[in-house]
C-alpha positions as CSV (number, residue, x, y, z in Angstrom):
1,X,-57.8,101.7,181.7
2,X,-61.5,101.5,182.1
3,X,-63.3,100.9,185.4
4,X,-67.0,100.3,185.5
5,X,-68.4,101.2,189.0
6,X,-71.8,100.2,190.4
7,X,-72.9,101.6,193.6
8,X,-74.2,98.4,195.6
9,X,-75.8,97.4,198.7
10,X,-73.9,94.1,198.5
11,X,-71.8,92.1,196.1
12,X,-69.9,88.8,195.9
13,X,-67.7,86.7,193.6
14,X,-67.8,82.9,193.4
15,X,-65.1,81.0,191.9
16,X,-65.5,77.1,191.5
17,X,-68.6,77.0,193.8
18,X,-66.8,78.8,196.5
19,X,-67.5,82.5,197.7
20,X,-64.1,84.2,197.5
21,X,-65.1,87.9,198.1
22,X,-67.9,89.8,199.4
23,X,-68.8,93.2,200.5
24,X,-71.6,95.5,201.8
25,X,-72.5,98.8,201.1
26,X,-70.0,100.6,198.6
27,X,-68.9,100.0,195.0
28,X,-68.4,97.0,192.7
29,X,-65.5,97.9,190.1
30,X,-65.0,95.9,187.0
31,X,-61.4,96.8,185.9
32,X,-60.1,96.5,182.5
33,X,-56.5,96.9,181.4
34,X,-55.5,97.9,178.0
35,X,-52.0,97.6,176.1
36,X,-51.3,101.3,176.6
37,X,-52.1,101.2,180.3
38,X,-49.3,101.8,182.8
39,X,-49.2,102.0,186.5
40,X,-49.6,105.6,186.3
41,X,-53.0,105.0,184.9
42,X,-53.9,102.8,187.6
43,X,-52.9,105.6,190.1
44,X,-55.1,108.1,188.4
45,X,-57.9,105.5,188.0
46,X,-57.7,104.8,191.7
47,X,-58.0,108.2,192.8
48,X,-61.0,108.7,190.6
49,X,-62.9,105.4,191.8
50,X,-62.2,106.4,195.6
51,X,-63.2,110.0,195.0
52,X,-66.1,109.7,192.5
53,X,-69.2,111.2,194.3
54,X,-71.8,108.6,193.7
55,X,-73.4,108.4,197.2
56,X,-76.3,110.6,198.3
57,X,-75.8,113.3,200.9
58,X,-78.6,114.6,203.2
59,X,-80.4,116.3,200.3
60,X,-80.4,113.1,198.1
61,X,-77.9,114.6,195.8
62,X,-74.8,112.3,194.5
63,X,-72.3,114.5,196.5
64,X,-70.3,111.8,198.5
65,X,-67.5,109.5,197.5
66,X,-66.7,105.9,198.8
67,X,-64.1,107.8,200.9
68,X,-66.6,109.9,202.5
69,X,-69.1,107.2,203.4
70,X,-66.6,104.8,204.4
71,X,-68.0,102.0,202.0
72,X,-66.3,98.8,200.7
73,X,-64.8,98.2,197.4
74,X,-64.9,94.9,195.4
75,X,-62.5,94.9,192.4
76,X,-63.1,92.4,189.6
77,X,-60.6,92.0,187.0
78,X,-62.8,92.1,183.5
79,X,-60.6,91.8,180.2
80,X,-63.7,92.3,178.2
81,X,-63.9,95.9,179.2
82,X,-60.9,96.4,176.8
83,X,-62.9,95.1,173.8
84,X,-63.4,96.6,170.4
85,X,-67.0,96.7,169.8
86,X,-66.8,99.5,167.1
87,X,-68.0,97.2,164.4
88,X,-69.3,93.7,163.5
89,X,-71.1,91.4,165.9
90,X,-68.1,89.8,167.6
91,X,-65.9,91.7,170.1
92,X,-62.3,92.1,169.4
93,X,-59.5,92.0,172.0
94,X,-56.5,93.4,170.3
95,X,-56.7,96.4,172.6
96,X,-56.5,94.5,175.9
97,X,-53.1,94.0,177.7
98,X,-51.3,90.6,177.8
99,X,-52.4,88.7,180.9
100,X,-49.0,89.1,182.7
101,X,-49.0,92.6,182.2
102,X,-52.7,93.2,183.1
103,X,-52.2,91.1,186.2
104,X,-49.3,93.3,187.2
105,X,-51.3,96.5,186.8
106,X,-54.3,95.1,188.5
107,X,-52.1,93.8,191.5
108,X,-50.6,97.4,191.4
109,X,-54.0,98.8,191.6
110,X,-55.2,96.6,194.7
111,X,-52.1,97.6,196.5
112,X,-53.1,101.3,196.0
113,X,-56.6,100.9,197.3
114,X,-55.5,98.9,200.2
115,X,-53.0,101.6,201.3
116,X,-55.7,104.2,201.0
117,X,-58.7,102.5,202.6
118,X,-57.3,99.6,204.4
119,X,-57.3,95.9,203.8
120,X,-60.7,95.3,205.7
121,X,-62.7,97.3,203.2
122,X,-61.4,95.8,199.9
123,X,-62.2,92.5,198.3
124,X,-61.2,91.1,195.1
125,X,-62.0,88.7,192.3
126,X,-59.6,86.2,190.8
127,X,-57.5,87.3,188.0
128,X,-57.9,84.9,185.1
129,X,-60.8,82.9,186.8
130,X,-64.3,82.2,185.5
131,X,-66.1,84.1,188.1
132,X,-69.8,84.4,189.0
133,X,-70.6,87.8,190.2
134,X,-73.8,88.7,192.3
135,X,-74.8,92.3,193.1
136,X,-77.6,94.4,194.3
137,X,-77.2,97.6,192.3
138,X,-78.2,100.7,194.5
139,X,-80.1,103.0,192.2
140,X,-79.0,101.6,189.8
141,X,-75.9,103.9,189.7
142,X,-73.6,102.7,187.1
143,X,-70.5,104.8,185.6
144,X,-67.8,104.0,183.2
145,X,-64.5,105.8,184.3
146,X,-61.5,105.9,182.2
147,X,-58.0,107.1,182.8
């Protein structure tokens, strides 16, 4: 399971011309589910995302987590993170989980996040949809996390 996190001052998702999700200061997480991933992987990645220290403390060191700062989290499903890019000039998607399995794990992940930080601080993209994602990356700060 792969999660690309970006520290943001704001982020939003639009589907078919309608804004379906928006957050203020926090993290934007692009979540990719691979064939070998399980709900245990989702549990591990959830803990990592919520506790990864990417926010500045009083000494401007990245020493605080999303949990510490009370920030928002926008989770966007993105199967392209599971792409095999090792050779050629076109990505392969043989590592990506089938849509039904990926959606099940994505839904499980969202449930964990909501149970931990509360529904009011969590927003999501739409699984399987063509989404337009807008963000203001703060830093920029971007990390690829894996479980």
